C-alpha positions in Angstrom: 0.0 0.0 0.0 2.8 2.4 0.9 4.7 1.5 -2.2 1.6 2.3 -4.4 1.1 5.6 -2.6 4.7 6.5 -3.1 4.4 5.6 -6.8 1.3 7.8 -7.2 3.1 10.7 -5.5 6.1 10.4 -7.8 3.8 10.2 -10.9 1.9 13.2 -9.8 5.0 15.3 -9.1 6.5 14.4 -12.5 3.2 15.2 -14.2 3.0 18.6 -12.5 6.7 19.3 -13.3 6.1 18.5 -17.0 3.1 20.7 -17.2 4.9 23.6 -15.5 8.0 23.2 -17.7 5.9 22.9 -20.9 4.3 26.3 -20.1 7.7 27.7 -19.5 8.9 26.4 -22.8 5.9 28.1 -24.6 6.8 31.3 -22.9 10.5 31.1 -23.9 10.4 29.3 -27.3 7.2 30.5 -28.8 6.8 34.0 -27.4 10.6 34.6 -26.9 9.8 36.1 -23.5 13.4 36.5 -22.3 15.3 39.5 -21.2 18.4 40.7 -23.0 21.5 38.9 -21.6 24.7 40.8 -21.2 28.1 39.1 -21.4 30.8 41.7 -21.1 30.4 44.1 -24.1 28.0 41.7 -25.8 24.2 41.8 -25.6 22.1 38.8 -26.7 18.5 39.3 -27.6 16.6 36.0 -27.8 14.1 36.2 -30.6 13.1 34.6 -33.8 12.5 35.7 -37.4 8.9 36.8 -37.7 8.7 36.9 -41.5 10.3 35.3 -44.5 10.2 31.9 -46.2 9.9 28.8 -44.1 12.9 26.4 -44.2 11.9 22.9 -45.3 15.4 21.7 -46.1 16.9 19.6 -43.3 20.2 20.8 -41.9 20.2 24.0 -44.0 20.1 26.3 -40.9 22.2 23.9 -38.8 25.0 23.9 -41.3 24.9 27.7 -41.6 25.4 27.9 -37.8 28.1 25.2 -37.8 30.1 27.0 -40.5 29.9 30.4 -38.7 27.4 32.0 -41.0 25.9 33.9 -38.0 29.1 33.9 -35.9 30.2 30.9 -33.9 28.8 32.2 -30.6 25.4 32.8 -32.1 25.4 29.5 -33.9 26.5 27.6 -30.8 23.8 29.3 -28.7 21.1 28.5 -31.2 22.1 24.8 -31.6 22.8 24.1 -28.0 19.8 26.1 -26.8 17.3 24.4 -29.0 18.6 21.0 -27.8 19.1 21.7 -24.1 15.7 23.3 -23.5 13.9 20.1 -24.6 16.0 17.7 -22.5 13.8 17.9 -19.4 10.8 16.9 -21.4 12.5 13.7 -22.5 13.7 13.1 -18.9 10.3 13.6 -17.3 8.1 11.6 -19.7 9.5 8.1 -18.7 8.7 9.1 -15.0 5.1 9.5 -16.0 4.8 6.7 -18.6 6.9 3.9 -17.1 6.6 1.5 -20.1 7.2 4.0 -22.8 9.3 2.7 -25.7 12.0 4.5 -27.7 9.7 4.5 -30.8 6.9 6.2 -28.9 9.5 8.6 -27.4 10.8 9.4 -30.9 7.2 10.1 -32.1 6.7 12.5 -29.1 10.1 14.1 -29.8 9.1 14.9 -33.4 5.6 16.0 -32.4 7.1 18.4 -29.7 9.2 20.2 -32.3 6.3 20.4 -34.8 4.0 21.7 -32.1 6.4 24.5 -31.1 7.0 25.5 -34.7 3.3 25.2 -35.6 2.4 27.5 -32.7 4.8 30.1 -33.9 3.3 30.1 -37.4 -0.3 30.1 -36.2 0.4 32.9 -33.8 2.5 34.9 -36.3 5.5 35.0 -33.9 8.0 33.1 -36.0 8.6 31.1 -39.1 8.7 27.3 -39.6 12.2 25.8 -39.7 12.6 22.0 -40.0 16.0 22.3 -38.4 14.4 23.5 -35.2 12.2 20.5 -35.2 15.3 18.3 -35.6 17.1 20.0 -32.7 14.1 20.0 -30.4 13.5 16.4 -31.1 17.1 15.6 -30.4 16.8 17.4 -27.1 13.8 15.2 -26.1 15.7 12.0 -27.1 18.9 13.2 -25.2 16.7 13.6 -22.1 15.2 10.1 -22.6 18.7 8.5 -23.1 19.9 10.3 -20.0 17.1 8.9 -18.0 17.8 5.3 -19.2 21.5 5.7 -18.4 20.9 7.0 -14.9 18.4 4.2 -14.2 20.9 1.6 -15.3 23.6 3.2 -13.1 21.3 3.3 -10.1 20.4 -0.4 -10.5 24.0 -1.4 -10.9 25.0 0.3 -7.7 27.7 2.4 -9.4 25.8 5.6 -9.2 28.1 7.4 -6.7 31.2 6.5 -8.7 29.6 7.7 -12.0 28.5 11.0 -10.4 32.0 11.6 -9.0 33.6 10.8 -12.4 31.1 13.2 -14.1 32.0 16.0 -11.7 35.7 15.5 -12.4 35.0 15.7 -16.1 32.9 18.9 -15.8 35.6 20.5 -13.6 38.4 19.6 -16.0 36.3 20.8 -19.0 35.6 24.1 -17.2 39.3 24.6 -16.4 40.3 23.9 -20.1 37.7 26.3 -21.4 38.8 29.0 -19.0 42.5 28.4 -19.9 42.2 28.4 -23.6 39.3 30.8 -24.3 40.7 34.1 -25.6 40.2 36.8 -23.0 40.0 40.6 -23.3 38.5 40.7 -26.7 35.2 39.7 -28.3 35.0 37.4 -31.3 35.7 39.0 -34.7 32.1 39.2 -35.7 31.1 41.2 -32.6 31.7 44.8 -31.8 31.4 46.4 -28.3 27.8 46.9 -27.3 26.5 45.1 -30.4 23.2 43.4 -30.0 22.9 40.0 -31.7 19.8 37.9 -32.1 19.7 34.3 -30.9 17.0 32.3 -32.6 15.4 29.9 -30.2 13.1 28.1 -32.7 
């Protein structure tokens, strides 16, 4: 009885978290309701393109970002942002639907990206970009894979060891970025005080 009650509580908490996070995603990714972020002399304004032709060619926008067409920082923020923001969705869904398969999760991942892009078009707050659907779907799947990996680690009893190793990797990565990232000057495609747009879908 206690186990069933505990399972119901966990299910309810996960459901409420998913609903709350979904509303936050709509605010951020559909309506672009984010303040301007300042990093030194740079100002990043999170917003999408409201007009222009839709992009129906897979990887067209992604390749533009990867090859520095909008500046490496802008490209990186767009790609990473569109993936990372959907990771919690993929992590929370298996907590709600315990027997969900990877095929069903993949269908949900694609549907999530299409829903966000579709809302932008219908509400006239953005244009449709198939690459955003791909990145958003990848974010959902990354969350799902992360959930599966963590569950396997916890069952194997090696969870503490893995967490410690992950912390070491994160610290080393942070030190390397700090050591090698050029200091005292912005990237070449930025000028002091220049605002740049980051397209989050």
